MIDOSE-1310 file (N, C-alpha, C; in nm, 2 decimals, decimal comma, always signed):
residues 192
mgls	+0,02/+1,34/-1,53/+0,06/+1,42/-1,42/+0,21/+1,44/-1,42; +0,28/+1,36/-1,48/+0,43/+1,37/-1,49/+0,50/+1,35/-1,36; +0,45/+1,25/-1,28/+0,52/+1,22/-1,15/+0,62/+1,11/-1,18; +0,74/+1,13/-1,11/+0,84/+1,02/-1,12/+0,80/+0,90/-1,04
seqv	+0,87/+0,79/-1,06/+0,84/+0,67/-0,98/+0,86/+0,69/-0,83; +0,96/+0,77/-0,80/+0,98/+0,80/-0,66/+0,86/+0,88/-0,60; +0,82/+0,98/-0,67/+0,71/+1,06/-0,63/+0,58/+0,98/-0,61; +0,56/+0,89/-0,70/+0,44/+0,81/-0,69/+0,45/+0,72/-0,56
hwlf	+0,56/+0,66/-0,53/+0,58/+0,58/-0,41/+0,56/+0,67/-0,29; +0,61/+0,79/-0,29/+0,60/+0,89/-0,18/+0,45/+0,92/-0,15; +0,38/+0,95/-0,26/+0,24/+0,98/-0,25/+0,15/+0,87/-0,19; +0,18/+0,75/-0,24/+0,11/+0,63/-0,18/+0,15/+0,61/-0,03
gvfl	+0,27/+0,64/+0,00/+0,31/+0,63/+0,14/+0,24/+0,73/+0,23; +0,24/+0,85/+0,19/+0,17/+0,96/+0,26/+0,02/+0,92/+0,28; -0,04/+0,88/+0,17/-0,18/+0,84/+0,17/-0,21/+0,73/+0,27; -0,13/+0,63/+0,27/-0,14/+0,52/+0,37/-0,12/+0,57/+0,51
aliv	-0,02/+0,65/+0,53/+0,01/+0,70/+0,67/-0,11/+0,78/+0,72; -0,17/+0,86/+0,63/-0,29/+0,94/+0,67/-0,41/+0,86/+0,70; -0,42/+0,74/+0,64/-0,53/+0,65/+0,66/-0,51/+0,57/+0,79; -0,39/+0,51/+0,81/-0,38/+0,42/+0,92/-0,34/+0,49/+1,05
spli	-0,28/+0,61/+1,05/-0,25/+0,68/+1,17/-0,37/+0,71/+1,26; -0,48/+0,77/+1,21/-0,59/+0,78/+1,30/-0,66/+0,65/+1,35; -0,65/+0,55/+1,26/-0,70/+0,42/+1,30/-0,62/+0,36/+1,42; -0,49/+0,38/+1,41/-0,40/+0,33/+1,52/-0,44/+0,41/+1,65
lhdi	-0,45/+0,54/+1,64/-0,47/+0,62/+1,75/-0,61/+0,59/+1,81; -0,71/+0,55/+1,73/-0,84/+0,51/+1,78/-0,82/+0,37/+1,85; -0,75/+0,28/+1,79/-0,74/+0,15/+1,85/-0,66/+0,14/+1,98; -0,57/+0,24/+2,00/-0,50/+0,24/+2,13/-0,57/+0,34/+2,22
qvfr	-0,68/+0,39/+2,19/-0,78/+0,47/+2,27/-0,72/+0,61/+2,29; -0,65/+0,66/+2,20/-0,61/+0,81/+2,21/-0,73/+0,89/+2,16; -0,80/+0,84/+2,05/-0,92/+0,90/+2,00/-1,04/+0,83/+2,06; -1,14/+0,90/+2,11/-1,26/+0,83/+2,16/-1,37/+0,83/+2,06
rqrs	-1,36/+0,90/+1,95/-1,46/+0,91/+1,85/-1,49/+0,77/+1,79; -1,61/+0,76/+1,73/-1,64/+0,63/+1,67/-1,56/+0,63/+1,54; -1,50/+0,51/+1,52/-1,42/+0,49/+1,40/-1,50/+0,45/+1,28; -1,47/+0,51/+1,16/-1,54/+0,47/+1,04/-1,49/+0,34/+0,99
alli	-1,58/+0,24/+0,99/-1,55/+0,11/+0,94/-1,52/+0,11/+0,79; -1,57/+0,21/+0,72/-1,55/+0,21/+0,58/-1,42/+0,27/+0,53; -1,34/+0,32/+0,63/-1,21/+0,38/+0,59/-1,12/+0,28/+0,52; -1,10/+0,16/+0,57/-1,01/+0,07/+0,51/-1,07/+0,02/+0,37
pcal	-1,19/-0,02/+0,36/-1,24/-0,05/+0,22/-1,23/+0,06/+0,12; -1,26/+0,18/+0,16/-1,24/+0,30/+0,07/-1,10/+0,32/+0,03; -1,01/+0,31/+0,13/-0,86/+0,32/+0,10/-0,82/+0,22/+0,00; -0,87/+0,09/+0,02/-0,83/-0,02/-0,08/-0,88/+0,01/-0,22
livg	-1,00/+0,07/-0,23/-1,06/+0,10/-0,36/-0,99/+0,22/-0,42; -0,95/+0,32/-0,34/-0,88/+0,43/-0,40/-0,74/+0,39/-0,45; -0,67/+0,31/-0,37/-0,53/+0,27/-0,42/-0,55/+0,18/-0,54; -0,65/+0,09/-0,54/-0,67/+0,00/-0,65/-0,70/+0,08/-0,78
iall	-0,78/+0,18/-0,77/-0,80/+0,27/-0,89/-0,67/+0,34/-0,93; -0,60/+0,39/-0,83/-0,48/+0,47/-0,86/-0,38/+0,38/-0,93; -0,37/+0,25/-0,89/-0,28/+0,16/-0,96/-0,32/+0,13/-1,10; -0,45/+0,13/-1,13/-0,49/+0,11/-1,27/-0,45/+0,23/-1,35
ldpm	-0,45/+0,35/-1,29/-0,42/+0,48/-1,36/-0,27/+0,51/-1,35; -0,19/+0,42/-1,30/-0,05/+0,44/-1,28/+0,03/+0,49/-1,40; +0,01/+0,43/-1,52/+0,08/+0,49/-1,64/+0,04/+0,64/-1,66; -0,09/+0,67/-1,64/-0,13/+0,81/-1,66/-0,08/+0,90/-1,56
ihgs	-0,06/+0,85/-1,43/-0,01/+0,93/-1,33/+0,14/+0,97/-1,36; +0,21/+0,88/-1,42/+0,35/+0,91/-1,45/+0,35/+1,01/-1,57; +0,26/+0,99/-1,66/+0,26/+1,08/-1,78/+0,39/+1,07/-1,86; +0,44/+1,19/-1,88/+0,57/+1,20/-1,96/+0,69/+1,14/-1,88
alpa	+0,67/+1,13/-1,75/+0,78/+1,08/-1,67/+0,78/+0,92/-1,65; +0,69/+0,86/-1,74/+0,69/+0,71/-1,73/+0,82/+0,65/-1,75; +0,87/+0,57/-1,66/+1,00/+0,51/-1,67/+1,01/+0,42/-1,79; +1,13/+0,40/-1,84/+1,16/+0,31/-1,95/+1,14/+0,17/-1,91
nysk	+1,10/+0,08/-2,00/+1,09/-0,07/-1,97/+0,99/-0,09/-1,85; +0,87/-0,02/-1,86/+0,78/-0,02/-1,75/+0,66/-0,12/-1,77; +0,66/-0,20/-1,88/+0,54/-0,28/-1,91/+0,52/-0,40/-1,81; +0,63/-0,46/-1,76/+0,61/-0,57/-1,66/+0,56/-0,51/-1,53
etdq	+0,61/-0,39/-1,49/+0,56/-0,33/-1,37/+0,41/-0,29/-1,39; +0,38/-0,25/-1,50/+0,24/-0,21/-1,53/+0,15/-0,33/-1,51; +0,19/-0,45/-1,57/+0,12/-0,57/-1,55/+0,10/-0,61/-1,40; +0,21/-0,59/-1,33/+0,20/-0,62/-1,18/+0,11/-0,53/-1,11
hifl	+0,11/-0,40/-1,15/+0,03/-0,30/-1,09/-0,12/-0,32/-1,12; -0,15/-0,37/-1,24/-0,29/-0,41/-1,28/-0,34/-0,53/-1,20; -0,25/-0,63/-1,18/-0,29/-0,74/-1,09/-0,31/-0,69/-0,95; -0,22/-0,61/-0,89/-0,24/-0,55/-0,76/-0,37/-0,47/-0,75
sall	-0,39/-0,40/-0,86/-0,52/-0,32/-0,86/-0,64/-0,41/-0,85; -0,64/-0,51/-0,93/-0,76/-0,60/-0,92/-0,77/-0,67/-0,79; -0,66/-0,70/-0,73/-0,66/-0,76/-0,59/-0,71/-0,66/-0,49; -0,66/-0,54/-0,49/-0,71/-0,44/-0,40/-0,86/-0,40/-0,42
lsig	-0,90/-0,39/-0,54/-1,04/-0,36/-0,57/-1,13/-0,47/-0,52; -1,09/-0,60/-0,54/-1,17/-0,71/-0,49/-1,18/-0,71/-0,34; -1,06/-0,69/-0,28/-1,06/-0,69/-0,13/-1,14/-0,57/-0,07; -1,13/-0,46/-0,14/-1,21/-0,34/-0,10/-1,36/-0,37/-0,10
vieg	-1,40/-0,43/-0,21/-1,54/-0,47/-0,22/-1,58/-0,57/-0,11; -1,50/-0,67/-0,08/-1,53/-0,77/+0,02/-1,53/-0,70/+0,16; -1,43/-0,62/+0,19/-1,42/-0,55/+0,32/-1,54/-0,45/+0,33; -1,58/-0,39/+0,23/-1,70/-0,30/+0,23/-1,83/-0,38/+0,26
arcf	-1,84/-0,50/+0,20/-1,96/-0,59/+0,22/-1,95/-0,64/+0,37; -1,84/-0,66/+0,42/-1,82/-0,71/+0,56/-1,87/-0,60/+0,65; -1,84/-0,47/+0,62/-1,88/-0,36/+0,70/-2,03/-0,35/+0,71; -2,10/-0,39/+0,61/-2,24/-0,38/+0,61/-2,31/-0,51/+0,65
gklp	-2,23/-0,60/+0,70/-2,28/-0,73/+0,75/-2,32/-0,83/+0,65; -2,28/-0,81/+0,52/-2,32/-0,90/+0,42/-2,24/-1,03/+0,41; -2,12/-1,02/+0,46/-2,03/-1,14/+0,46/-1,97/-1,16/+0,60; -2,05/-1,22/+0,69/-2,01/-1,23/+0,83/-1,92/-1,35/+0,86
allw	-1,91/-1,44/+0,77/-1,83/-1,56/+0,80/-1,68/-1,54/+0,82; -1,62/-1,62/+0,90/-1,48/-1,61/+0,93/-1,40/-1,62/+0,80; -1,44/-1,70/+0,71/-1,37/-1,71/+0,58/-1,35/-1,58/+0,52; -1,45/-1,49/+0,51/-1,44/-1,36/+0,45/-1,35/-1,27/+0,52
smal	-1,33/-1,29/+0,65/-1,24/-1,21/+0,73/-1,09/-1,23/+0,69; -1,07/-1,34/+0,62/-0,93/-1,38/+0,58/-0,90/-1,32/+0,44; -0,99/-1,25/+0,38/-0,96/-1,19/+0,24/-0,85/-1,09/+0,25; -0,86/-1,00/+0,35/-0,76/-0,89/+0,36/-0,62/-0,95/+0,39
pvgl	-0,61/-1,04/+0,49/-0,48/-1,11/+0,52/-0,42/-1,18/+0,40; -0,51/-1,25/+0,32/-0,46/-1,32/+0,20/-0,42/-1,22/+0,10; -0,49/-1,12/+0,08/-0,45/-1,01/-0,01/-0,32/-0,95/+0,02; -0,30/-0,92/+0,15/-0,18/-0,86/+0,19/-0,06/-0,95/+0,17
flag	-0,08/-1,08/+0,19/+0,02/-1,18/+0,17/+0,05/-1,19/+0,02; -0,05/-1,19/-0,07/-0,02/-1,20/-0,21/+0,05/-1,07/-0,26; +0,01/-0,95/-0,21/+0,08/-0,83/-0,24/+0,22/-0,83/-0,20; +0,25/-0,89/-0,08/+0,38/-0,91/-0,03/+0,47/-0,99/-0,13
iiff	+0,41/-1,10/-0,17/+0,48/-1,19/-0,27/+0,51/-1,11/-0,40; +0,41/-1,03/-0,44/+0,43/-0,95/-0,57/+0,55/-0,85/-0,55; +0,55/-0,79/-0,43/+0,66/-0,69/-0,40/+0,79/-0,77/-0,40; +0,79/-0,89/-0,35/+0,92/-0,96/-0,33/+0,98/-0,99/-0,47
fhaq	+0,89/-1,01/-0,57/+0,94/-1,04/-0,71/+0,90/-0,93/-0,80; +0,89/-0,81/-0,75/+0,85/-0,69/-0,83/+0,95/-0,67/-0,94; +0,90/-0,65/-1,07/+0,98/-0,61/-1,18/+1,03/-0,47/-1,16; +1,15/-0,44/-1,21/+1,21/-0,31/-1,20/+1,23/-0,24/-1,33
hdth	+1,22/-0,11/-1,33/+1,24/-0,04/-1,46/+1,38/+0,02/-1,46; +1,42/+0,07/-1,58/+1,55/+0,12/-1,60/+1,56/+0,25/-1,52; +1,67/+0,27/-1,45/+1,70/+0,39/-1,37/+1,85/+0,40/-1,36; +1,89/+0,52/-1,31/+2,04/+0,54/-1,31/+2,10/+0,49/-1,18
vsml	+2,02/+0,43/-1,08/+2,07/+0,38/-0,96/+2,09/+0,23/-0,98; +2,16/+0,17/-0,88/+2,18/+0,02/-0,88/+2,05/-0,05/-0,88; +2,04/-0,15/-0,97/+1,92/-0,24/-0,97/+1,90/-0,31/-0,83; +2,01/-0,34/-0,77/+2,01/-0,40/-0,64/+1,94/-0,32/-0,54
lliv	+1,96/-0,18/-0,54/+1,89/-0,09/-0,45/+1,74/-0,11/-0,47; +1,69/-0,11/-0,59/+1,55/-0,12/-0,61/+1,49/-0,25/-0,57; +1,56/-0,36/-0,60/+1,52/-0,49/-0,56/+1,51/-0,51/-0,41; +1,61/-0,46/-0,34/+1,62/-0,47/-0,19/+1,50/-0,39/-0,13
qhri	+1,48/-0,27/-0,18/+1,37/-0,19/-0,13/+1,23/-0,26/-0,14; +1,21/-0,31/-0,26/+1,08/-0,38/-0,29/+1,07/-0,51/-0,21; +1,18/-0,58/-0,19/+1,17/-0,70/-0,11/+1,15/-0,67/+0,04; +1,21/-0,57/+0,09/+1,18/-0,52/+0,23/+1,03/-0,49/+0,24
mgvt	+0,97/-0,42/+0,14/+0,83/-0,39/+0,14/+0,75/-0,52/+0,14; +0,79/-0,61/+0,06/+0,72/-0,74/+0,05/+0,72/-0,81/+0,18; +0,83/-0,82/+0,25/+0,84/-0,88/+0,38/+0,74/-0,81/+0,48; +0,74/-0,68/+0,48/+0,66/-0,60/+0,57/+0,51/-0,63/+0,54
liia	+0,47/-0,64/+0,41/+0,33/-0,68/+0,38/+0,30/-0,82/+0,43; +0,39/-0,91/+0,42/+0,36/-1,05/+0,47/+0,35/-1,05/+0,62; +0,43/-0,97/+0,69/+0,41/-0,95/+0,84/+0,28/-0,89/+0,87; +0,24/-0,79/+0,79/+0,10/-0,73/+0,81/-0,01/-0,83/+0,79
avtk	+0,01/-0,92/+0,69/-0,09/-1,03/+0,66/-0,10/-1,12/+0,78; +0,01/-1,16/+0,84/+0,01/-1,25/+0,95/-0,06/-1,19/+1,07; -0,02/-1,06/+1,10/-0,08/-0,99/+1,22/-0,22/-0,97/+1,20; -0,27/-0,94/+1,08/-0,41/-0,91/+1,05/-0,49/-1,05/+1,07
avae	-0,43/-1,16/+1,02/-0,50/-1,29/+1,03/-0,51/-1,32/+1,18; -0,41/-1,30/+1,26/-0,41/-1,33/+1,40/-0,52/-1,24/+1,47; -0,52/-1,11/+1,43/-0,62/-1,02/+1,49/-0,76/-1,07/+1,45; -0,78/-1,12/+1,34/-0,92/-1,17/+1,30/-0,95/-1,30/+1,37
lrpq	-0,86/-1,39/+1,39/-0,88/-1,52/+1,46/-0,89/-1,51/+1,61; -0,82/-1,41/+1,66/-0,82/-1,39/+1,81/-0,85/-1,24/+1,84; -0,97/-1,20/+1,83/-1,00/-1,05/+1,84/-0,97/-1,00/+1,98; -0,87/-0,92/+1,99/-0,83/-0,85/+2,11/-0,79/-0,71/+2,07
pglh	-0,81/-0,61/+2,16/-0,79/-0,47/+2,12/-0,65/-0,44/+2,07; -0,55/-0,49/+2,14/-0,41/-0,46/+2,10/-0,37/-0,53/+1,96; -0,43/-0,64/+1,94/-0,39/-0,71/+1,81/-0,44/-0,64/+1,69; -0,56/-0,57/+1,70/-0,61/-0,50/+1,58/-0,51/-0,38/+1,55
aawl	-0,46/-0,32/+1,65/-0,37/-0,21/+1,62/-0,24/-0,26/+1,56; -0,20/-0,38/+1,59/-0,07/-0,43/+1,55/-0,05/-0,44/+1,40; -0,15/-0,49/+1,33/-0,14/-0,49/+1,18/-0,14/-0,36/+1,12; -0,21/-0,26/+1,18/-0,21/-0,12/+1,13/-0,07/-0,06/+1,15
ivil	-0,01/-0,09/+1,26/+0,13/-0,04/+1,29/+0,22/-0,09/+1,18; +0,21/-0,22/+1,14/+0,29/-0,28/+1,04/+0,26/-0,21/+0,91; +0,14/-0,17/+0,88/+0,11/-0,10/+0,76/+0,17/+0,04/+0,76; +0,17/+0,10/+0,88/+0,24/+0,23/+0,90/+0,39/+0,22/+0,87
vfss	+0,45/+0,11/+0,91/+0,59/+0,09/+0,87/+0,60/+0,08/+0,72; +0,51/+0,00/+0,65/+0,51/-0,01/+0,51/+0,50/+0,13/+0,44; +0,41/+0,21/+0,50/+0,39/+0,35/+0,44/+0,52/+0,43/+0,45; +0,59/+0,41/+0,56/+0,72/+0,47/+0,58/+0,82/+0,43/+0,48
elil	+0,82/+0,30/+0,45/+0,91/+0,24/+0,35/+0,88/+0,31/+0,21; +0,75/+0,33/+0,18/+0,72/+0,39/+0,06/+0,77/+0,54/+0,05; +0,75/+0,60/+0,17/+0,80/+0,74/+0,18/+0,95/+0,75/+0,16; +1,02/+0,66/+0,22/+1,17/+0,66/+0,21/+1,22/+0,60/+0,08
yteg	+1,14/+0,55/+0,00/+1,18/+0,49/-0,13/+1,26/+0,59/-0,21; +1,37/+0,54/-0,27/+1,46/+0,63/-0,35/+1,51/+0,56/-0,47; +1,52/+0,64/-0,57/+1,59/+0,60/-0,70/+1,70/+0,70/-0,72; +1,75/+0,76/-0,61/+1,86/+0,86/-0,61/+1,82/+1,00/-0,62
gsif	+1,69/+1,03/-0,62/+1,64/+1,16/-0,63/+1,62/+1,23/-0,50; +1,56/+1,34/-0,50/+1,53/+1,41/-0,38/+1,38/+1,46/-0,38; +1,32/+1,47/-0,27/+1,19/+1,52/-0,26/+1,18/+1,67/-0,31; +1,29/+1,73/-0,30/+1,30/+1,87/-0,34/+1,32/+1,89/-0,49
dafs	+1,34/+1,78/-0,57/+1,35/+1,78/-0,71/+1,22/+1,84/-0,77; +1,11/+1,80/-0,71/+0,98/+1,85/-0,76/+0,96/+2,00/-0,76; +1,04/+2,06/-0,66/+1,02/+2,20/-0,64/+1,14/+2,29/-0,70; +1,23/+2,22/-0,76/+1,35/+2,29/-0,82/+1,31/+2,36/-0,95
vstq	+1,37/+2,47/-0,97/+1,35/+2,55/-1,09/+1,47/+2,53/-1,19; +1,44/+2,50/-1,31/+1,55/+2,48/-1,41/+1,61/+2,61/-1,45; +1,74/+2,62/-1,45/+1,81/+2,74/-1,49/+1,86/+2,73/-1,63; +1,83/+2,62/-1,70/+1,88/+2,60/-1,83/+1,79/+2,67/-1,94
């Protein structure tokens, strides 16, 4: 596909925002329609598959020194695919135990740790910028993990929306991710 690292972050951010925004609006009772319980498991599976395909998504725009990141993305992919299957089974009542309700919070926590120590590729901007952005995302995912765990342990209407709001913040961080480029770079026409 030839997408830059920035563009891939932006696409993931927009995708997450499109998934969690209606869920938040439903949970705070703006929407009265019945919520699709399968939305979160499906989103986890889609992102898990996309992370497996990450090198192909970059295509010719694959960053230099990307192998460590690819390994981390494959681990994240396996994590998201596993949790997506577990969450899907929970939706169908196959895994009702409280233990299984902790799969998503534990997965979010592990993903947060991975982001905190995320390998970086070569780019023309300061490595510190990339590290700080990923660590902020990691902290956000850990906060999402804690709020989701609390929502599962103490089911109350407001608590369920809380973890989704934190995921919306995470999606905003992905959308704001920068390596010094511009969203308009994708639309620019070369004059050379």
